[in-house]
All heavy atoms as TSV, in Angstrom:
chain	resi	resn	atom	element	x	y	z
A	1	MET	N	N	74.561	128.242	104.036
A	1	MET	CA	C	74.536	129.552	104.800
A	1	MET	C	C	76.068	129.977	104.743
A	1	MET	O	O	76.811	129.261	105.162
A	1	MET	CB	C	73.977	129.384	106.181
A	1	MET	CG	C	74.088	130.565	106.913
A	1	MET	SD	S	73.433	130.377	108.644
A	1	MET	CE	C	71.999	129.446	108.571
A	2	THR	N	N	76.192	131.268	104.445
A	2	THR	CA	C	77.602	131.814	104.524
A	2	THR	C	C	77.898	132.245	105.849
A	2	THR	O	O	76.983	132.428	106.745
A	2	THR	CB	C	77.682	132.962	103.544
A	2	THR	OG1	O	76.847	134.032	103.961
A	2	THR	CG2	C	77.237	132.563	102.047
A	3	ASP	N	N	79.120	132.466	106.142
A	3	ASP	CA	C	79.651	132.973	107.433
A	3	ASP	C	C	79.023	134.219	107.745
A	3	ASP	O	O	78.702	134.549	108.967
A	3	ASP	CB	C	81.147	133.019	107.523
A	3	ASP	CG	C	81.678	133.049	108.866
A	3	ASP	OD1	O	80.963	132.501	109.813
A	3	ASP	OD2	O	82.751	133.701	109.119
A	4	LYS	N	N	78.788	135.061	106.786
A	4	LYS	CA	C	78.198	136.392	107.050
A	4	LYS	C	C	76.759	136.355	107.436
A	4	LYS	O	O	76.284	137.093	108.323
A	4	LYS	CB	C	78.341	137.340	105.774
A	4	LYS	CG	C	77.865	138.730	105.870
A	4	LYS	CD	C	77.984	139.467	104.642
A	4	LYS	CE	C	77.557	140.831	104.817
A	4	LYS	NZ	N	77.601	141.659	103.635
A	5	ASP	N	N	75.992	135.434	106.820
A	5	ASP	CA	C	74.589	135.155	107.134
A	5	ASP	C	C	74.425	134.611	108.511
A	5	ASP	O	O	73.274	134.790	109.099
A	5	ASP	CB	C	73.900	134.285	106.154
A	5	ASP	CG	C	73.747	135.082	104.861
A	5	ASP	OD1	O	73.731	136.263	104.774
A	5	ASP	OD2	O	73.707	134.254	103.711
A	6	SER	N	N	75.390	133.893	108.968
A	6	SER	CA	C	75.283	133.217	110.352
A	6	SER	C	C	75.035	134.282	111.523
A	6	SER	O	O	74.551	133.770	112.505
A	6	SER	CB	C	76.426	132.234	110.519
A	6	SER	OG	O	77.628	133.045	110.673
A	7	GLN	N	N	75.537	135.424	111.364
A	7	GLN	CA	C	75.398	136.482	112.311
A	7	GLN	C	C	74.013	136.985	112.392
A	7	GLN	O	O	73.677	137.672	113.349
A	7	GLN	CB	C	76.438	137.561	112.065
A	7	GLN	CG	C	77.931	137.149	112.134
A	7	GLN	CD	C	78.209	136.660	113.461
A	7	GLN	OE1	O	77.924	137.200	114.559
A	7	GLN	NE2	N	78.903	135.519	113.545
A	8	ASN	N	N	73.194	136.725	111.356
A	8	ASN	CA	C	71.809	137.366	111.267
A	8	ASN	C	C	70.710	136.361	111.640
A	8	ASN	O	O	69.625	136.679	111.417
A	8	ASN	CB	C	71.577	137.902	109.856
A	8	ASN	CG	C	72.584	139.074	109.631
A	8	ASN	OD1	O	72.973	139.847	110.581
A	8	ASN	ND2	N	72.943	139.246	108.331
A	9	ILE	N	N	70.902	135.231	112.263
A	9	ILE	CA	C	70.115	134.204	112.581
A	9	ILE	C	C	69.067	134.734	113.492
A	9	ILE	O	O	67.762	134.567	113.261
A	9	ILE	CB	C	70.690	132.843	113.138
A	9	ILE	CG1	C	71.559	132.171	111.938
A	9	ILE	CG2	C	69.639	131.990	113.757
A	9	ILE	CD1	C	72.277	131.046	112.574
A	10	ASP	N	N	69.430	135.327	114.524
A	10	ASP	CA	C	68.506	135.819	115.609
A	10	ASP	C	C	68.246	137.368	115.414
A	10	ASP	O	O	67.748	137.974	116.385
A	10	ASP	CB	C	68.981	135.535	116.931
A	10	ASP	CG	C	70.395	136.156	117.232
A	10	ASP	OD1	O	71.005	136.649	116.229
A	10	ASP	OD2	O	70.834	136.107	118.406
A	11	LEU	N	N	68.480	137.957	114.400
A	11	LEU	CA	C	68.249	139.458	114.120
A	11	LEU	C	C	66.731	139.668	114.170
A	11	LEU	O	O	65.991	139.019	113.423
A	11	LEU	CB	C	68.882	139.849	112.868
A	11	LEU	CG	C	69.039	141.335	112.624
A	11	LEU	CD1	C	69.910	141.903	113.685
A	11	LEU	CD2	C	69.723	141.661	111.237
A	12	GLN	N	N	66.312	140.604	114.921
A	12	GLN	CA	C	64.868	140.980	115.021
A	12	GLN	C	C	64.808	142.519	114.677
A	12	GLN	O	O	65.717	143.237	114.849
A	12	GLN	CB	C	64.410	140.804	116.510
A	12	GLN	CG	C	64.548	139.450	116.968
A	12	GLN	CD	C	63.572	138.521	116.437
A	12	GLN	OE1	O	62.371	138.890	116.197
A	12	GLN	NE2	N	63.864	137.284	116.194
A	13	GLU	N	N	63.574	142.902	114.204
A	13	GLU	CA	C	63.436	144.330	113.989
A	13	GLU	C	C	62.135	144.747	114.604
A	13	GLU	O	O	61.058	144.062	114.502
A	13	GLU	CB	C	63.387	144.564	112.467
A	13	GLU	CG	C	63.282	146.077	112.153
A	13	GLU	CD	C	63.417	146.405	110.609
A	13	GLU	OE1	O	63.830	145.435	109.961
A	13	GLU	OE2	O	63.126	147.487	110.260
A	14	GLU	N	N	62.234	145.829	115.302
A	14	GLU	CA	C	61.049	146.301	116.059
A	14	GLU	C	C	61.034	147.873	116.184
A	14	GLU	O	O	62.082	148.450	116.463
A	14	GLU	CB	C	60.975	145.863	117.444
A	14	GLU	CG	C	59.773	146.191	118.261
A	14	GLU	CD	C	59.723	145.551	119.633
A	14	GLU	OE1	O	59.984	144.253	119.687
A	14	GLU	OE2	O	59.342	146.275	120.653
A	15	ALA	N	N	60.002	148.498	115.659
A	15	ALA	CA	C	59.987	149.942	115.618
A	15	ALA	C	C	61.078	150.520	114.896
A	15	ALA	O	O	61.680	151.546	115.204
A	15	ALA	CB	C	59.887	150.517	117.063
A	16	GLY	N	N	61.555	149.869	113.766
A	16	GLY	CA	C	62.611	150.421	112.929
A	16	GLY	C	C	64.069	150.165	113.394
A	16	GLY	O	O	64.942	150.466	112.702
A	17	ALA	N	N	64.102	149.572	114.609
A	17	ALA	CA	C	65.504	149.248	115.213
A	17	ALA	C	C	65.743	147.807	115.058
A	17	ALA	O	O	64.887	147.027	115.231
A	17	ALA	CB	C	65.541	149.747	116.684
A	18	LYS	N	N	67.000	147.502	114.676
A	18	LYS	CA	C	67.394	146.055	114.578
A	18	LYS	C	C	68.162	145.669	115.764
A	18	LYS	O	O	69.065	146.551	116.279
A	18	LYS	CB	C	68.237	145.807	113.329
A	18	LYS	CG	C	67.420	145.963	112.053
A	18	LYS	CD	C	68.243	145.728	110.792
A	18	LYS	CE	C	67.398	145.731	109.685
A	18	LYS	NZ	N	68.207	145.444	108.380
A	19	PHE	N	N	67.980	144.611	116.336
A	19	PHE	CA	C	68.664	144.099	117.446
A	19	PHE	C	C	68.886	142.536	117.401
A	19	PHE	O	O	68.084	141.887	116.835
A	19	PHE	CB	C	68.091	144.493	118.820
A	19	PHE	CG	C	66.702	144.095	119.079
A	19	PHE	CD1	C	66.520	142.941	119.740
A	19	PHE	CD2	C	65.600	144.678	118.370
A	19	PHE	CE1	C	65.248	142.364	119.913
A	19	PHE	CE2	C	64.357	144.195	118.625
A	19	PHE	CZ	C	64.083	143.022	119.435
A	20	HIS	N	N	69.735	141.939	118.220
A	20	HIS	CA	C	69.814	140.620	118.380
A	20	HIS	C	C	69.107	140.229	119.567
A	20	HIS	O	O	69.234	140.694	120.581
A	20	HIS	CB	C	71.365	140.149	118.482
A	20	HIS	CG	C	72.110	140.260	117.217
A	20	HIS	ND1	N	72.129	139.316	116.323
A	20	HIS	CD2	C	72.855	141.313	116.723
A	20	HIS	CE1	C	72.866	139.711	115.224
A	20	HIS	NE2	N	73.310	140.897	115.562
A	21	ARG	N	N	68.282	139.209	119.362
A	21	ARG	CA	C	67.323	138.593	120.411
A	21	ARG	C	C	68.132	137.927	121.569
A	21	ARG	O	O	67.622	137.858	122.596
A	21	ARG	CB	C	66.338	137.725	119.785
A	21	ARG	CG	C	65.342	137.065	120.775
A	21	ARG	CD	C	64.379	136.263	120.016
A	21	ARG	NE	N	64.484	134.778	120.252
A	21	ARG	CZ	C	64.766	134.093	121.300
A	21	ARG	NH1	N	65.240	134.700	122.388
A	21	ARG	NH2	N	64.734	132.829	121.279
A	22	GLY	N	N	69.206	137.406	121.191
A	22	GLY	CA	C	70.008	136.666	122.151
A	22	GLY	C	C	70.461	135.398	121.462
A	22	GLY	O	O	70.529	135.270	120.339
A	23	SER	N	N	70.662	134.415	122.286
A	23	SER	CA	C	71.091	133.146	121.762
A	23	SER	C	C	70.021	132.525	120.802
A	23	SER	O	O	68.814	132.408	121.252
A	23	SER	CB	C	71.516	132.101	122.804
A	23	SER	OG	O	71.844	130.971	122.287
A	24	ALA	N	N	70.306	131.965	119.710
A	24	ALA	CA	C	69.418	131.179	118.943
A	24	ALA	C	C	69.094	129.833	119.542
A	24	ALA	O	O	68.293	129.151	119.114
A	24	ALA	CB	C	69.922	131.134	117.481
A	25	LEU	N	N	70.003	129.482	120.483
A	25	LEU	CA	C	69.822	128.151	121.095
A	25	LEU	C	C	69.199	128.322	122.461
A	25	LEU	O	O	69.922	128.590	123.417
A	25	LEU	CB	C	71.357	127.513	121.228
A	25	LEU	CG	C	72.002	127.255	119.994
A	25	LEU	CD1	C	73.454	126.779	120.372
A	25	LEU	CD2	C	71.341	126.311	119.135
A	26	SER	N	N	67.865	128.252	122.539
A	26	SER	CA	C	67.159	128.513	123.685
A	26	SER	C	C	66.320	127.294	124.110
A	26	SER	O	O	65.831	126.635	123.184
A	26	SER	CB	C	66.321	129.819	123.589
A	26	SER	OG	O	65.500	129.978	124.828
A	27	LEU	N	N	66.071	127.003	125.367
A	27	LEU	CA	C	65.205	125.932	125.803
A	27	LEU	C	C	63.739	126.396	125.776
A	27	LEU	O	O	62.883	125.558	125.884
A	27	LEU	CB	C	65.627	125.534	127.146
A	27	LEU	CG	C	66.993	124.997	127.299
A	27	LEU	CD1	C	67.369	124.673	128.750
A	27	LEU	CD2	C	67.190	123.675	126.450
A	28	PHE	N	N	63.546	127.731	125.660
A	28	PHE	CA	C	62.214	128.214	125.866
A	28	PHE	C	C	61.674	128.679	124.586
A	28	PHE	O	O	62.357	129.234	123.625
A	28	PHE	CB	C	62.204	129.440	126.874
A	28	PHE	CG	C	62.759	129.036	128.179
A	28	PHE	CD1	C	64.091	129.152	128.511
A	28	PHE	CD2	C	61.911	128.366	129.096
A	28	PHE	CE1	C	64.481	128.744	129.721
A	28	PHE	CE2	C	62.379	127.987	130.350
A	28	PHE	CZ	C	63.673	128.147	130.636
A	29	LYS	N	N	60.371	128.717	124.408
A	29	LYS	CA	C	59.752	129.170	123.118
A	29	LYS	C	C	59.561	130.684	123.203
A	29	LYS	O	O	59.412	131.351	122.109
A	29	LYS	CB	C	58.372	128.547	122.950
A	29	LYS	CG	C	58.482	127.030	122.592
A	29	LYS	CD	C	57.150	126.353	122.328
A	29	LYS	CE	C	57.375	124.982	121.930
A	29	LYS	NZ	N	56.259	124.369	121.273
A	30	SER	N	N	59.543	131.307	124.291
A	30	SER	CA	C	59.451	132.748	124.339
A	30	SER	C	C	60.380	133.373	125.452
A	30	SER	O	O	60.804	132.718	126.306
A	30	SER	CB	C	57.947	133.170	124.743
A	30	SER	OG	O	57.720	132.789	126.085
A	31	ASP	N	N	60.697	134.608	125.216
A	31	ASP	CA	C	61.473	135.318	126.159
A	31	ASP	C	C	60.854	135.496	127.590
A	31	ASP	O	O	61.478	135.436	128.502
A	31	ASP	CB	C	62.047	136.598	125.638
A	31	ASP	CG	C	62.930	136.609	124.465
A	31	ASP	OD1	O	63.570	135.655	124.388
A	31	ASP	OD2	O	63.015	137.558	123.689
A	32	ARG	N	N	59.592	135.603	127.458
A	32	ARG	CA	C	58.822	135.794	128.696
A	32	ARG	C	C	58.895	134.576	129.579
A	32	ARG	O	O	59.098	134.752	130.827
A	32	ARG	CB	C	57.241	136.008	128.438
A	32	ARG	CG	C	56.542	136.263	129.659
A	32	ARG	CD	C	55.326	137.118	129.411
A	32	ARG	NE	N	55.673	138.279	128.800
A	32	ARG	CZ	C	54.803	139.328	128.737
A	32	ARG	NH1	N	53.640	139.227	129.219
A	32	ARG	NH2	N	55.208	140.490	128.155
A	33	ALA	N	N	58.827	133.386	129.093
A	33	ALA	CA	C	58.969	132.103	129.837
A	33	ALA	C	C	60.282	132.154	130.521
A	33	ALA	O	O	60.474	131.792	131.676
A	33	ALA	CB	C	58.677	130.923	128.975
A	34	GLU	N	N	61.299	132.515	129.725
A	34	GLU	CA	C	62.704	132.480	130.223
A	34	GLU	C	C	62.851	133.520	131.435
A	34	GLU	O	O	63.497	133.256	132.445
A	34	GLU	CB	C	63.668	132.778	129.075
A	34	GLU	CG	C	65.066	132.604	129.472
A	34	GLU	CD	C	66.050	132.853	128.299
A	34	GLU	OE1	O	65.496	132.921	127.054
A	34	GLU	OE2	O	67.240	132.845	128.466
A	35	ASP	N	N	62.293	134.653	131.200
A	35	ASP	CA	C	62.337	135.625	132.226
A	35	ASP	C	C	61.591	135.308	133.491
A	35	ASP	O	O	62.040	135.610	134.600
A	35	ASP	CB	C	61.704	137.076	131.713
A	35	ASP	CG	C	62.607	137.612	130.589
A	35	ASP	OD1	O	63.764	137.332	130.430
A	35	ASP	OD2	O	61.994	138.476	129.845
A	36	MET	N	N	60.430	134.711	133.306
A	36	MET	CA	C	59.783	134.283	134.525
A	36	MET	C	C	60.468	133.214	135.277
A	36	MET	O	O	60.447	133.245	136.568
A	36	MET	CB	C	58.303	133.737	134.116
A	36	MET	CG	C	57.375	134.841	133.563
A	36	MET	SD	S	57.159	136.251	134.611
A	36	MET	CE	C	56.152	135.505	135.870
A	37	LEU	N	N	61.049	132.255	134.623
A	37	LEU	CA	C	61.883	131.279	135.338
A	37	LEU	C	C	62.994	131.820	136.050
A	37	LEU	O	O	63.310	131.426	137.196
A	37	LEU	CB	C	62.304	130.134	134.326
A	37	LEU	CG	C	62.946	128.903	134.967
A	37	LEU	CD1	C	61.982	128.248	135.914
A	37	LEU	CD2	C	63.441	127.897	133.922
A	38	ALA	N	N	63.718	132.783	135.398
A	38	ALA	CA	C	64.858	133.549	136.032
A	38	ALA	C	C	64.399	134.219	137.276
A	38	ALA	O	O	65.050	134.245	138.257
A	38	ALA	CB	C	65.506	134.446	135.056
A	39	LEU	N	N	63.208	134.873	137.197
A	39	LEU	CA	C	62.622	135.597	138.288
A	39	LEU	C	C	62.307	134.617	139.479
A	39	LEU	O	O	62.557	134.928	140.662
A	39	LEU	CB	C	61.418	136.339	137.840
A	39	LEU	CG	C	60.725	137.193	138.918
A	39	LEU	CD1	C	61.686	138.350	139.287
A	39	LEU	CD2	C	59.383	137.876	138.356
A	40	LEU	N	N	61.768	133.506	139.081
A	40	LEU	CA	C	61.433	132.437	140.130
A	40	LEU	C	C	62.706	132.042	140.829
A	40	LEU	O	O	62.773	131.915	142.055
A	40	LEU	CB	C	60.725	131.291	139.485
A	40	LEU	CG	C	60.303	130.130	140.403
A	40	LEU	CD1	C	59.371	130.580	141.517
A	40	LEU	CD2	C	59.791	128.957	139.616
A	41	PHE	N	N	63.815	131.731	140.070
A	41	PHE	CA	C	65.067	131.171	140.692
A	41	PHE	C	C	65.607	132.350	141.563
A	41	PHE	O	O	66.087	132.103	142.738
A	41	PHE	CB	C	66.062	130.876	139.627
A	41	PHE	CG	C	65.890	129.511	139.017
A	41	PHE	CD1	C	66.039	129.301	137.681
A	41	PHE	CD2	C	65.484	128.455	139.793
A	41	PHE	CE1	C	65.828	128.003	137.160
A	41	PHE	CE2	C	65.348	127.113	139.281
A	41	PHE	CZ	C	65.525	127.001	137.980
A	42	ALA	N	N	65.599	133.538	141.118
A	42	ALA	CA	C	66.110	134.662	141.953
A	42	ALA	C	C	65.279	134.849	143.251
A	42	ALA	O	O	65.881	135.065	144.335
A	42	ALA	CB	C	65.986	136.020	141.166
A	43	LEU	N	N	63.969	134.651	143.214
A	43	LEU	CA	C	63.083	134.663	144.428
A	43	LEU	C	C	63.514	133.588	145.357
A	43	LEU	O	O	63.575	133.778	146.535
A	43	LEU	CB	C	61.607	134.624	143.995
A	43	LEU	CG	C	60.640	134.550	145.119
A	43	LEU	CD1	C	60.737	135.919	145.798
A	43	LEU	CD2	C	59.219	134.372	144.564
A	44	LEU	N	N	63.608	132.322	144.816
A	44	LEU	CA	C	64.037	131.301	145.597
A	44	LEU	C	C	65.439	131.428	146.294
A	44	LEU	O	O	65.659	131.064	147.481
A	44	LEU	CB	C	64.011	129.914	144.743
A	44	LEU	CG	C	62.734	129.449	144.410
A	44	LEU	CD1	C	62.793	128.267	143.424
A	44	LEU	CD2	C	61.879	129.116	145.525
A	45	ILE	N	N	66.323	132.001	145.595
A	45	ILE	CA	C	67.590	132.315	146.086
A	45	ILE	C	C	67.550	133.255	147.179
A	45	ILE	O	O	68.169	133.107	148.287
A	45	ILE	CB	C	68.676	132.646	145.000
A	45	ILE	CG1	C	68.995	131.632	144.100
A	45	ILE	CG2	C	69.971	133.271	145.619
A	45	ILE	CD1	C	69.796	131.946	142.870
A	46	ALA	N	N	66.805	134.378	146.955
A	46	ALA	CA	C	66.592	135.381	147.991
A	46	ALA	C	C	65.912	134.857	149.208
A	46	ALA	O	O	66.347	135.213	150.459
A	46	ALA	CB	C	65.892	136.492	147.430
A	47	LEU	N	N	64.921	133.952	148.978
A	47	LEU	CA	C	64.278	133.383	150.210
A	47	LEU	C	C	65.189	132.547	150.974
A	47	LEU	O	O	65.187	132.523	152.238
A	47	LEU	CB	C	63.051	132.661	149.681
A	47	LEU	CG	C	62.165	131.947	150.730
A	47	LEU	CD1	C	61.614	133.005	151.658
A	47	LEU	CD2	C	61.115	131.193	150.223
A	48	GLY	N	N	66.013	131.793	150.273
A	48	GLY	CA	C	67.026	130.814	150.936
A	48	GLY	C	C	68.041	131.600	151.739
A	48	GLY	O	O	68.415	131.244	152.812
A	49	VAL	N	N	68.488	132.845	151.148
A	49	VAL	CA	C	69.437	133.573	151.882
A	49	VAL	C	C	68.807	134.186	153.091
A	49	VAL	O	O	69.330	134.218	154.176
A	49	VAL	CB	C	69.969	134.687	150.938
A	49	VAL	CG1	C	70.806	135.741	151.773
A	49	VAL	CG2	C	70.959	134.070	149.872
A	50	TYR	N	N	67.534	134.613	152.923
A	50	TYR	CA	C	66.788	135.188	154.106
A	50	TYR	C	C	66.630	134.197	155.195
A	50	TYR	O	O	66.842	134.523	156.352
A	50	TYR	CB	C	65.439	135.755	153.652
A	50	TYR	CG	C	64.566	136.223	154.693
A	50	TYR	CD1	C	64.787	137.529	155.147
A	50	TYR	CD2	C	63.464	135.601	155.223
A	50	TYR	CE1	C	63.983	137.987	156.194
A	50	TYR	CE2	C	62.698	136.020	156.146
A	50	TYR	CZ	C	62.925	137.284	156.652
A	50	TYR	OH	O	62.234	137.754	157.693
A	51	VAL	N	N	66.270	132.966	154.890
A	51	VAL	CA	C	66.047	131.968	155.949
A	51	VAL	C	C	67.399	131.576	156.527
A	51	VAL	O	O	67.347	131.481	157.725
A	51	VAL	CB	C	65.335	130.658	155.207
A	51	VAL	CG1	C	65.355	129.583	156.158
A	51	VAL	CG2	C	63.960	131.048	154.870
A	52	LEU	N	N	68.358	131.460	155.830
A	52	LEU	CA	C	69.620	130.992	156.360
A	52	LEU	C	C	70.331	132.101	157.209
A	52	LEU	O	O	70.989	131.742	158.200
A	52	LEU	CB	C	70.622	130.542	155.272
A	52	LEU	CG	C	70.267	129.279	154.504
A	52	LEU	CD1	C	71.235	129.063	153.462
A	52	LEU	CD2	C	70.292	128.161	155.502
A	53	ILE	N	N	70.104	133.344	156.871
A	53	ILE	CA	C	70.722	134.494	157.736
A	53	ILE	C	C	69.937	134.714	158.933
A	53	ILE	O	O	70.474	135.108	159.950
A	53	ILE	CB	C	70.751	135.771	156.821
A	53	ILE	CG1	C	71.684	135.543	155.526
A	53	ILE	CG2	C	71.272	137.011	157.588
A	53	ILE	CD1	C	73.111	135.251	155.971
A	54	LYS	N	N	68.654	134.609	158.928
A	54	LYS	CA	C	67.745	134.870	160.066
A	54	LYS	C	C	67.966	133.990	161.057
A	54	LYS	O	O	68.393	133.307	161.717
A	54	LYS	CB	C	66.299	134.797	159.584
A	54	LYS	CG	C	65.358	135.331	160.670
A	54	LYS	CD	C	64.064	135.262	160.104
A	54	LYS	CE	C	63.032	135.826	161.100
A	54	LYS	NZ	N	61.609	135.766	160.728
């Protein structure tokens, strides 16, 4: 793999537009799973702040 090709590992095309999906080194098989886990962590943090402030 050349240095120029290494920039296109995670290149995606959708509706004619090209974009980078993000890191090619992900622990998750889909973006949706990563988003749901991030949402769960955000909810837990918000709940923790709410309980500690109240």
